[in-house]
C-alpha positions as CSV (number, residue, x, y, z in Angstrom):
1,M,15.9,5.7,-23.3
2,G,14.5,8.9,-21.8
3,Q,16.2,11.2,-19.3
4,G,16.5,9.5,-15.9
5,Q,15.9,6.1,-17.4
6,S,18.6,3.5,-17.0
7,N,20.0,0.5,-18.8
8,A,21.7,-0.7,-15.7
9,P,20.3,-3.9,-14.0
10,Y,17.6,-3.1,-11.5
11,R,18.9,-3.2,-7.9
12,L,16.9,-2.7,-4.7
13,K,18.5,0.4,-3.0
14,S,17.7,-0.6,0.5
15,I,15.5,-3.0,2.6
16,L,13.8,0.3,3.6
17,D,12.7,0.9,0.0
18,S,9.3,-0.3,1.0
19,D,6.2,0.8,2.9
20,L,6.1,1.3,6.7
21,Y,3.1,-0.9,7.1
22,K,5.0,-4.0,5.9
23,F,7.4,-3.6,8.8
24,T,4.7,-2.8,11.4
25,M,2.8,-5.9,10.3
26,Q,6.0,-8.0,10.2
27,Q,6.5,-7.1,13.9
28,A,2.9,-8.1,14.7
29,V,3.2,-11.4,12.8
30,K,6.5,-12.2,14.5
31,Q,4.8,-11.7,17.9
32,H,1.5,-13.5,17.2
33,F,2.1,-16.0,14.3
34,P,5.8,-16.7,14.0
35,E,5.3,-20.2,12.6
36,A,2.5,-19.5,10.2
37,E,3.2,-20.4,6.5
38,A,2.0,-18.0,3.9
39,V,1.4,-17.9,0.1
40,Y,1.3,-14.5,-1.8
41,R,0.1,-14.4,-5.4
42,F,0.2,-11.8,-8.1
43,T,-2.9,-10.6,-10.0
44,H,-2.8,-8.5,-13.1
45,R,-6.2,-6.9,-13.5
46,D,-5.7,-5.6,-17.1
47,K,-6.2,-8.8,-19.1
48,D,-5.3,-7.2,-22.4
49,V,-1.9,-5.9,-21.2
50,F,1.0,-8.3,-21.6
51,F,4.7,-8.5,-20.6
52,S,7.6,-9.3,-22.8
53,R,9.7,-12.4,-22.1
54,R,12.7,-10.0,-21.9
55,C,11.0,-8.0,-19.2
56,I,10.2,-11.0,-17.1
57,D,13.7,-12.4,-17.5
58,A,15.1,-9.1,-16.2
59,F,12.6,-9.1,-13.4
60,H,13.6,-12.6,-12.4
61,S,17.3,-11.6,-12.4
62,A,16.5,-8.5,-10.3
63,L,14.8,-10.5,-7.7
64,A,17.8,-12.7,-7.3
65,S,19.8,-9.7,-6.2
66,F,17.4,-8.9,-3.4
67,Q,19.2,-11.4,-1.2
68,D,22.2,-9.1,-1.1
69,V,20.2,-6.3,0.7
70,S,20.2,-6.0,4.5
71,L,19.5,-3.4,7.1
72,T,22.5,-1.2,7.7
73,S,23.6,0.0,11.2
74,D,22.8,3.6,10.1
75,E,19.3,2.5,9.0
76,K,18.8,0.6,12.3
77,A,19.7,3.6,14.3
78,W,17.3,5.8,12.3
79,L,14.4,3.3,12.8
80,A,15.1,3.2,16.6
81,T,14.8,7.0,16.7
82,K,12.0,7.6,14.2
83,C,9.9,4.5,14.9
84,P,9.9,4.0,18.6
85,F,7.1,1.5,18.3
86,F,9.7,-1.0,17.0
87,T,11.2,-3.0,19.8
88,D,14.9,-3.7,20.1
89,K,14.2,-7.3,19.6
90,Y,12.4,-6.7,16.3
91,L,15.1,-4.4,15.1
92,D,17.7,-7.1,15.9
93,F,15.5,-9.5,13.9
94,L,15.3,-7.1,10.9
95,E,19.0,-6.6,11.0
96,Q,19.5,-10.3,10.4
97,Y,16.7,-10.6,7.9
98,R,17.6,-11.5,4.3
99,F,15.3,-12.0,1.3
100,K,15.2,-15.7,0.5
101,T,15.0,-15.9,-3.3
102,E,14.0,-19.6,-3.2
103,Q,10.7,-18.4,-1.7
104,V,9.7,-16.7,-4.9
105,S,8.7,-18.4,-8.2
106,V,8.2,-16.4,-11.4
107,K,6.7,-18.1,-14.5
108,F,6.3,-16.5,-17.9
109,I,3.1,-17.7,-19.8
110,P,3.5,-16.9,-23.5
111,V,0.4,-15.9,-25.5
112,S,1.8,-14.5,-28.7
113,E,2.7,-16.7,-31.7
114,D,6.4,-15.9,-31.4
115,G,6.3,-16.7,-27.7
116,Q,7.8,-13.3,-26.8
117,W,4.7,-11.7,-25.1
118,G,2.5,-13.2,-22.4
119,N,1.3,-13.2,-18.8
120,V,3.3,-13.8,-15.6
121,E,2.6,-15.9,-12.6
122,I,4.4,-14.8,-9.4
123,E,4.2,-16.5,-6.0
124,A,6.0,-16.1,-2.7
125,R,5.8,-19.0,-0.4
126,G,7.3,-19.5,3.1
127,L,6.9,-18.3,6.7
128,W,4.6,-15.3,6.9
129,V,7.1,-13.4,8.9
130,D,9.6,-13.8,6.0
131,T,7.4,-13.5,2.9
132,I,5.5,-10.4,4.1
133,L,8.4,-8.1,2.9
134,W,8.3,-9.3,-0.7
135,E,5.2,-7.6,-1.9
136,V,6.0,-3.9,-2.2
137,P,9.6,-4.0,-3.5
138,M,8.7,-6.8,-5.9
139,M,5.8,-4.8,-7.4
140,A,7.9,-1.7,-7.6
141,C,10.6,-3.7,-9.4
142,L,8.2,-5.2,-12.0
143,S,6.6,-1.8,-12.7
144,E,10.0,-0.1,-13.3
145,L,11.2,-2.9,-15.6
146,Y,8.0,-2.9,-17.5
147,F,8.4,0.8,-18.3
148,R,12.1,0.5,-19.0
149,I,11.7,-2.4,-21.4
150,D,8.1,-2.9,-22.7
151,R,6.5,0.6,-22.6
152,T,9.2,3.2,-23.4
153,D,7.0,5.9,-25.1
154,W,7.5,8.4,-22.2
155,N,10.1,10.4,-20.4
156,Y,10.5,12.6,-17.3
157,S,9.8,15.8,-19.1
158,G,7.7,18.1,-16.8
159,Q,7.3,15.6,-14.0
160,K,8.9,17.8,-11.3
161,E,6.7,20.7,-12.2
162,L,3.6,18.5,-12.4
163,A,4.2,17.0,-9.0
164,Q,4.8,20.5,-7.5
165,R,1.6,21.9,-9.1
166,K,-0.4,19.0,-7.6
167,A,1.1,19.5,-4.2
168,E,0.5,23.3,-4.3
169,A,-3.1,22.8,-5.2
170,L,-3.6,20.4,-2.3
171,L,-1.8,22.6,0.1
172,Q,-3.8,25.7,-0.9
173,A,-7.0,23.7,-0.3
174,D,-5.7,23.1,3.2
175,C,-5.3,19.4,2.6
176,A,-3.1,17.2,4.7
177,F,-1.5,14.4,2.6
178,S,1.3,12.0,2.4
179,E,3.0,10.2,-0.6
180,F,1.9,6.5,-0.8
181,G,3.2,5.6,-4.3
182,T,5.9,2.9,-3.9
183,R,4.2,-0.2,-5.2
184,R,3.1,1.1,-8.6
185,R,5.6,3.8,-9.2
186,R,7.0,4.4,-12.6
187,S,10.5,4.1,-11.2
188,C,12.5,4.8,-8.0
189,H,13.7,8.0,-9.7
190,T,10.1,9.1,-10.2
191,Q,9.3,8.7,-6.5
192,D,12.4,10.6,-5.6
193,L,11.6,13.6,-7.8
194,V,8.0,13.5,-6.6
195,I,8.9,13.7,-3.0
196,S,11.5,16.5,-3.6
197,S,8.9,18.4,-5.5
198,I,6.1,18.2,-2.9
199,L,8.6,19.3,-0.3
200,K,9.4,22.4,-2.4
201,A,5.7,23.1,-2.6
202,A,5.4,22.8,1.2
203,A,8.3,25.3,1.6
204,K,6.5,27.6,-0.8
205,F,3.2,27.5,1.2
206,P,4.2,27.2,4.9
207,G,1.3,27.0,7.3
208,V,-1.2,26.0,4.6
209,G,-2.2,22.4,4.4
210,K,0.4,19.9,5.3
211,V,2.8,17.3,3.8
212,T,2.6,14.6,6.5
213,G,5.3,12.3,5.1
214,T,5.7,9.3,2.9
215,S,4.9,5.6,3.3
216,N,8.4,4.8,1.8
217,M,10.9,4.3,4.6
218,F,14.0,4.9,2.4
219,F,12.8,8.2,1.2
220,A,11.5,9.2,4.7
221,K,15.1,8.8,5.9
222,K,16.6,10.5,2.9
223,Y,14.4,13.6,3.2
224,N,14.0,13.6,6.9
225,I,10.3,13.4,6.9
226,A,7.8,11.2,8.8
227,P,7.3,7.6,7.7
228,I,3.6,7.0,7.4
229,G,1.6,3.8,7.7
230,T,-0.2,1.5,10.1
231,I,-2.0,-1.7,8.9
232,A,-3.1,-3.3,5.7
233,H,-5.7,-5.8,4.5
234,E,-3.4,-8.8,4.8
235,W,-3.4,-8.5,8.6
236,F,-7.2,-8.9,8.7
237,M,-7.1,-11.6,6.0
238,G,-4.5,-13.6,7.7
239,V,-6.0,-13.4,11.2
240,A,-9.4,-14.4,9.9
241,A,-8.0,-17.4,7.9
242,L,-6.1,-18.6,11.0
243,T,-8.7,-18.0,13.7
244,G,-12.1,-18.0,12.0
245,Y,-14.5,-15.3,10.6
246,D,-16.7,-14.8,13.6
247,D,-15.7,-11.3,14.9
248,A,-12.6,-11.5,12.7
249,N,-12.3,-7.7,12.5
250,I,-12.3,-7.3,16.2
251,R,-9.9,-10.1,16.8
252,A,-7.5,-8.6,14.3
253,L,-7.8,-5.2,16.1
254,R,-7.3,-6.8,19.5
255,L,-4.1,-8.6,18.4
256,W,-2.9,-5.4,16.8
257,E,-3.4,-3.5,20.1
258,E,-1.3,-6.1,21.9
259,T,1.6,-5.1,19.7
260,Y,0.8,-1.4,19.4
261,P,-1.2,-0.5,22.5
262,N,-1.0,3.3,22.2
263,E,-0.1,4.1,18.6
264,L,-0.6,3.1,14.9
265,L,-4.3,2.7,15.7
266,V,-5.9,3.6,12.4
267,A,-8.4,0.9,11.4
268,L,-8.7,-0.2,7.8
269,T,-12.4,-0.9,7.3
270,D,-13.0,-2.7,4.1
271,T,-11.3,-6.1,4.2
272,F,-14.7,-7.8,4.7
273,S,-16.7,-4.7,3.8
274,T,-17.1,-1.5,5.7
275,Q,-20.6,-2.4,6.5
276,A,-19.5,-5.5,8.4
277,F,-16.6,-3.7,10.0
278,F,-18.8,-0.9,11.4
279,K,-21.2,-3.4,12.8
280,E,-18.5,-5.3,14.7
281,F,-16.5,-2.2,15.7
282,S,-19.4,-0.4,17.2
283,Q,-20.1,-3.2,19.6
284,D,-17.3,-2.0,21.9
285,R,-17.4,1.8,22.7
286,E,-14.1,1.6,24.5
287,R,-12.3,0.3,21.4
288,V,-14.0,2.8,19.2
289,A,-12.9,5.6,21.5
290,K,-9.3,4.2,21.6
291,W,-8.6,3.9,17.9
292,Q,-7.5,7.2,16.4
293,G,-9.2,7.0,13.1
294,L,-10.2,5.0,10.0
295,R,-8.7,4.4,6.5
296,Q,-11.0,4.3,3.5
297,D,-9.6,2.2,0.6
298,S,-12.5,1.1,-1.6
299,G,-16.1,1.9,-2.6
300,D,-17.7,5.3,-2.9
301,P,-15.6,7.7,-0.7
302,L,-18.3,10.3,-0.5
303,V,-20.5,7.8,1.4
304,F,-17.8,7.0,3.9
305,A,-17.6,10.1,6.1
306,P,-21.4,10.3,6.7
307,A,-21.4,6.6,7.5
308,A,-18.5,6.9,9.9
309,R,-20.1,9.9,11.6
310,A,-23.3,7.9,12.1
311,M,-21.2,5.0,13.5
312,Y,-19.4,7.2,16.0
313,E,-22.5,9.1,17.0
314,G,-24.3,5.7,17.5
315,V,-21.9,4.8,20.3
316,G,-21.5,8.3,21.8
317,V,-18.0,9.0,20.6
318,D,-17.2,12.5,19.2
319,Y,-16.2,11.9,15.5
320,R,-14.6,15.3,15.5
321,T,-11.8,13.9,17.6
322,K,-11.1,11.1,15.1
323,S,-9.8,11.2,11.5
324,I,-10.3,9.6,8.1
325,I,-7.4,8.7,5.8
326,Y,-8.5,8.4,2.2
327,S,-6.2,6.1,0.2
328,D,-8.2,4.7,-2.7
329,A,-6.9,6.0,-6.1
330,V,-6.9,9.5,-4.8
331,T,-6.6,12.3,-7.4
332,L,-6.6,16.1,-7.0
333,E,-10.2,16.3,-8.0
334,K,-11.3,13.5,-5.6
335,A,-9.2,15.0,-2.7
336,L,-10.7,18.4,-3.1
337,A,-14.3,17.1,-3.1
338,L,-13.6,14.9,-0.1
339,K,-11.9,17.7,1.8
340,K,-14.9,20.0,1.1
341,Q,-17.3,17.3,2.4
342,C,-15.3,16.6,5.5
343,T,-14.9,20.3,6.3
344,E,-18.7,20.8,6.1
345,I,-19.3,17.7,8.3
346,G,-16.5,18.7,10.8
347,F,-14.6,15.5,10.3
348,P,-10.8,15.7,10.2
349,C,-9.3,14.0,7.1
350,S,-6.1,13.4,5.3
351,F,-5.0,11.7,2.1
352,G,-2.5,9.0,1.1
353,I,-1.8,9.6,-2.6
354,G,0.0,7.0,-4.6
355,T,-0.2,6.4,-8.4
356,F,-1.5,9.9,-9.1
357,L,1.8,11.2,-7.9
358,T,4.3,8.5,-8.8
359,N,2.9,7.1,-12.1
360,D,1.1,9.9,-13.9
361,F,2.7,10.0,-17.3
362,H,1.7,10.7,-20.9
363,T,3.1,9.3,-24.1
364,K,5.7,11.1,-26.1
365,S,4.2,10.0,-29.4
366,S,0.9,11.7,-28.6
367,K,2.8,14.9,-27.7
368,Y,1.9,14.2,-24.1
369,K,-1.9,14.2,-24.7
370,E,-2.6,10.5,-24.1
371,K,-2.0,8.6,-20.9
372,S,0.9,6.1,-20.5
373,K,-1.1,3.9,-18.1
374,A,0.2,2.4,-14.9
375,L,0.1,-1.3,-14.4
376,N,-3.1,-2.3,-12.6
377,M,-1.7,-5.1,-10.4
378,V,-1.7,-6.4,-6.9
379,I,0.1,-9.0,-4.8
380,K,-2.3,-10.4,-2.2
381,L,-2.1,-12.9,0.6
382,Y,-3.5,-16.1,-0.9
383,S,-3.4,-18.6,2.0
384,I,-2.1,-19.0,5.5
385,D,-1.4,-22.5,6.8
386,N,-3.2,-23.9,3.8
387,Q,-6.4,-21.9,4.7
388,P,-7.5,-19.6,1.8
389,C,-7.5,-15.9,2.4
390,V,-10.0,-13.5,1.0
391,K,-10.8,-9.8,0.7
392,I,-14.4,-8.7,0.4
393,S,-13.9,-5.1,-0.8
394,D,-16.4,-2.3,-1.0
395,D,-15.6,-2.4,-4.7
396,L,-16.6,-5.7,-6.2
397,E,-13.7,-5.6,-8.8
398,K,-11.2,-5.7,-5.9
399,N,-12.6,-8.9,-4.3
400,T,-9.7,-11.4,-4.1
401,G,-9.3,-15.0,-3.1
402,D,-10.8,-18.4,-3.5
403,P,-14.4,-18.0,-5.0
404,G,-15.9,-20.5,-2.6
405,T,-14.4,-18.9,0.4
406,V,-15.5,-15.4,-0.9
407,E,-19.1,-16.6,-1.1
408,F,-18.8,-18.2,2.4
409,V,-17.5,-15.0,3.9
410,K,-20.2,-12.9,2.2
411,K,-22.9,-15.1,3.7
412,K,-21.1,-15.0,7.1
413,Y,-21.4,-11.2,7.1
414,G,-24.8,-11.0,5.5
415,L,-23.5,-9.4,2.3
416,P,-25.0,-9.8,-1.2
417,T,-23.7,-12.9,-3.0
């Protein structure tokens, strides 16, 4: 067991050890769809990577302890101050919220002859307003236990220095960025040391670039930095499944505006393809002018800024007053290339950086030359009120949902099938 690793049972530190957008969406779901029933399902994209039975048993035990976590009075006061877009009514609801472990099922599917290695099926089922908070801490828990139990050929050697070097390079290139690495982090300890390291880099290079914050609410509070986040794919997926796919993007934005009329207005474009989003979005110049920016999360990122500029120019909105947040597998190399492009175009941009910061490790046995790969996993909204939910990504490998519904939605939006 390497430095920083622990044999102690996994325990969720706080209900805030999750991403801001889960809470912003929970408030919106509570307002608009409080009775909707949801199903979330786990997908592991690496078909040749398996879990041990011991790991999944530990995971199942850890989830049982989530029910003991609740919002503290100190955390509630912090949210009221730092997140004024949360209503008193919602904060009272969150204070009473408890994870309901009966909503989650975990099934180990053995594939090895001895029955000790296999796949895992994970499902969360219940009211959308309840189940929405399971995804992020559940994935973080599974990732940490996998690297404690199944893949232990690594340690924390050099991680602080590595994170600080990355942050310094980003800052010196005048990049604005935030830490987005909760879901697939190597461990909670990793995320802690990453954030402390990037803040050291920011102190070393004041006035150059900017560390804008973290998506993780627990660490935002701990380090007194801004919590960052707005909206995720599941909002668009759920709204479309419940209300239909005609103008689904616009309906999702309109409902979001009813909850957040003047803030958190950064639109995620690729739930049903960026092509379809821009076509719908550009039909209402007033809405285009109102929303503060766009988030790019799949497809070729170098195509995005020119396409966004054309969309804004097409409706007579100055794109230089808007912003792009890039959040799709951002690395240092990718960030520097995109920053260069956006500077040349005159398009403000920033970056949400996740796995590259919180799960960039190498194996000890290779003398730190070979990657210790992060888990390639997601938990996505599978259905709402028995209606299948789908995501039609700009990256075909990220499409999720019922195949028949995927094809239906592609035809609806005029996309290649």
